[in-house]
Each structure stands twice: as structure tokens, then as C-alpha cells.
C-alpha positions in Angstrom: 0.2 25.6 -16.3 1.7 25.3 -13.0 4.5 28.4 -12.4 8.0 26.7 -11.5 8.1 28.6 -7.7 4.7 26.6 -7.0 6.0 23.5 -8.7 9.4 23.2 -6.8 8.1 24.0 -3.5 5.4 21.4 -3.8 7.9 18.8 -5.1 9.3 19.8 -1.3 6.0 18.9 -0.1 6.3 15.6 -1.6 9.5 14.9 0.0 8.2 15.8 2.9 5.2 14.0 3.0 7.0 10.5 2.0 9.5 11.3 4.5 6.2 11.4 6.7 5.2 7.8 6.0 8.2 6.5 6.7 9.4 8.1 10.0 5.6 6.8 11.0 6.6 3.3 9.6 10.2 3.6 11.5 7.6 4.2 14.9 5.4 1.5 14.3 8.2 -0.9 13.8 9.5 0.4 17.2 6.0 0.3 18.6 5.4 -3.3 17.3 8.9 -4.9 18.5 8.5 -3.2 21.8 5.0 -4.9 22.8 2.7 -2.2 21.9 0.6 -3.5 19.0 -2.3 -1.2 19.1 -0.3 1.9 18.7 1.7 -0.1 16.0 -1.5 -0.6 14.4 -2.4 3.1 14.8 1.2 4.1 13.7 1.4 2.2 10.4 -2.2 3.3 9.3 -0.9 7.0 9.8 2.4 5.9 7.4 -0.5 5.1 4.5 -2.4 7.7 5.0 0.9 10.2 4.3 1.8 7.9 1.6 -1.7 9.2 0.0 -0.7 12.7 0.5 2.5 12.0 -1.0 0.7 10.1 -4.3 -2.1 13.2 -3.7 1.0 15.7 -4.4 3.0 14.1 -7.4 -0.6 13.5 -9.0 -1.4 16.7 -8.7 1.7 18.5 -9.8 1.7 15.6 -12.8 -1.7 17.3 -13.4 -0.8 20.4 -13.5 1.7 20.3 -16.6 4.7 19.8 -13.9 7.1 17.4 -13.1 7.1 15.4 -9.8 10.3 14.6 -8.9 10.5 11.3 -6.4 13.2 12.4 -3.6 15.5 10.0 -1.8 14.2 10.2 1.5 16.8 9.8 4.6 16.5 7.8 7.2 14.2 8.2 10.3 14.6 8.2 13.7 14.0 4.2 14.4 14.3 4.7 18.7 12.3 5.8 21.6 12.2 5.7 25.3 8.4 5.8 25.3 4.7 5.7 24.1 4.9 9.5 25.0 7.8 10.0 23.5 6.8 8.7 19.9 3.5 10.8 20.2 5.5 14.1 21.5 7.6 13.7 18.2 4.3 12.6 15.9 2.6 16.0 17.6 6.2 17.9 16.7 6.6 16.5 13.0 3.1 17.2 12.1 3.5 21.0 13.4 6.5 21.0 10.8 4.1 19.5 8.1 1.4 22.3 8.6 4.3 25.1 8.6 4.9 23.8 5.5 1.7 23.8 3.9 1.2 27.2 5.4 4.2 27.9 3.6 2.9 26.7 0.0 -0.5 28.5 0.8 1.4 31.4 1.4 3.2 31.3 -2.0 0.0 30.4 -3.7 -1.7 33.8 -2.3 1.6 36.2 -3.8 1.5 34.2 -7.1 -2.3 34.3 -7.5 -2.5 30.8 -7.9 -5.9 30.1 -7.3 -6.3 26.4 -8.4 -3.0 25.1 -6.2 -4.5 27.1 -3.4 -7.8 25.5 -3.5 -6.1 22.3 -4.0 -4.3 23.5 -0.5 -7.3 23.8 1.5 -8.0 20.0 1.9 -4.7 20.1 3.2 -4.9 23.0 5.8 -8.0 21.3 7.1 -6.6 17.7 7.4 -3.7 18.9 9.8 -5.9 20.9 11.9 -7.0 17.2 12.7 -3.9 15.8 12.6 -2.6 18.0 15.2 -6.0 17.8 17.2 -5.9 13.9 17.1 -2.6 13.5 18.3 -2.7 16.4 21.1 -5.6 14.4 22.4 -3.7 11.0 22.0 -1.0 12.6 24.1 -3.4 13.7 26.8 -4.9 10.0 27.1 -1.3 8.7 27.2 -0.4 11.2 30.2 -3.6 10.0 32.1 -2.9 6.6 31.9 0.7 7.0 32.5 3.9 4.7 32.2 2.3 1.8 34.3 -0.8 1.6 32.5 -0.2 1.1 28.5 -1.8 -2.0 27.9 -5.3 -0.4 28.1 -4.5 2.4 26.0 -2.1 0.2 23.4 -5.8 -2.2 23.5 -7.8 1.0 22.5 -5.8 3.5 21.0 -7.4 2.7 17.6 -11.0 4.1 18.6 -8.9 7.4 18.9 -8.3 7.5 15.2 -10.0 10.0 13.6 -10.8 8.8 9.8 -8.5 10.3 6.9 -10.3 13.4 6.0 -10.6 11.8 2.0 -12.8 9.0 4.2 -15.3 11.5 5.3 -15.7 13.4 1.9 -16.3 10.5 0.5 -13.7 10.2 -1.7 
């Protein structure tokens, strides 16, 4: 049975993962309507991955005897100045999610909830990959500059790291 403190903080993460998916959908829409179909494709794929994280938390809470709460999600930002600004925001958001996951891990250690701590290890590694991937994309964006976005946009999907669960065969 999941402890109430752990259930509550995991439900908070449900909301954060749902917001992440919506944030990336909003960014994808911005990119698509501004002629960056490759960037939009990357962001749509990222939004779907975040939706799967959202579901993973919901299922875990329920499987442990808790009750997952499906939250109302706030509307994400919809306008950006540039592709670089989009990816700066992606990086800042992924760093926020990393800190959130680390908070949950810390609480599981205090509460001696080794089941949830084990469940979270996948997310800990996923966040390392997410941040590294986005930092690499930002490096490329800076290298090509604002005037050479065509080739970057065309090739961005080759920079996408496969989701951790795809690598683990899940």
C-alpha cells in the first residue's frame, strides 16, 4: 500500500507530466505554424513521450492501492521568438522536472518506500537523457545560427534520443 505522502507527491507529478505533454504540444503548434515542421515533429514526439510518463505515474499510483487524480492542466505558453527560445524553455522545463523527480526520490528515502524509489529510477535516468539531448540540440541551434535553420529543421529528428522504455524493450 502506498503511503499518503508518497501518493500525494506522485499525484503532483501526474500533473507535471500532463503539463509537460501540453507544453510540448503548444511548442509543436508554434513551430508548425512558423514553418519548422522538423522541430514540430520532434516536439510532437516529445509530447507523446511525456503523455506516456503521465500514464506511467497514474498506473503506478493505482497499482499500489492509491488513487491517481487526473488534474486540470494550466494553459502553456503558446508564442516564442525563435527555435532557440523554444529549446531554452524545453531545457528549463526538463531541469524543473528533474528537480521534481529528485524531490520524490528524497521523500521515498525518508519514508523508506523502496518500491516507489525503485519505480522512480527509470525516471531519474530518463531525465539525464532528456537534459543531455536538449543541451545537444541547443548546441546545434547555436552553431547553425538563426539564418541557417532550414538544414537544422530538416535534420532534427536524427538528434532525437529514443525513449528509455524503447531502449529497455518495454
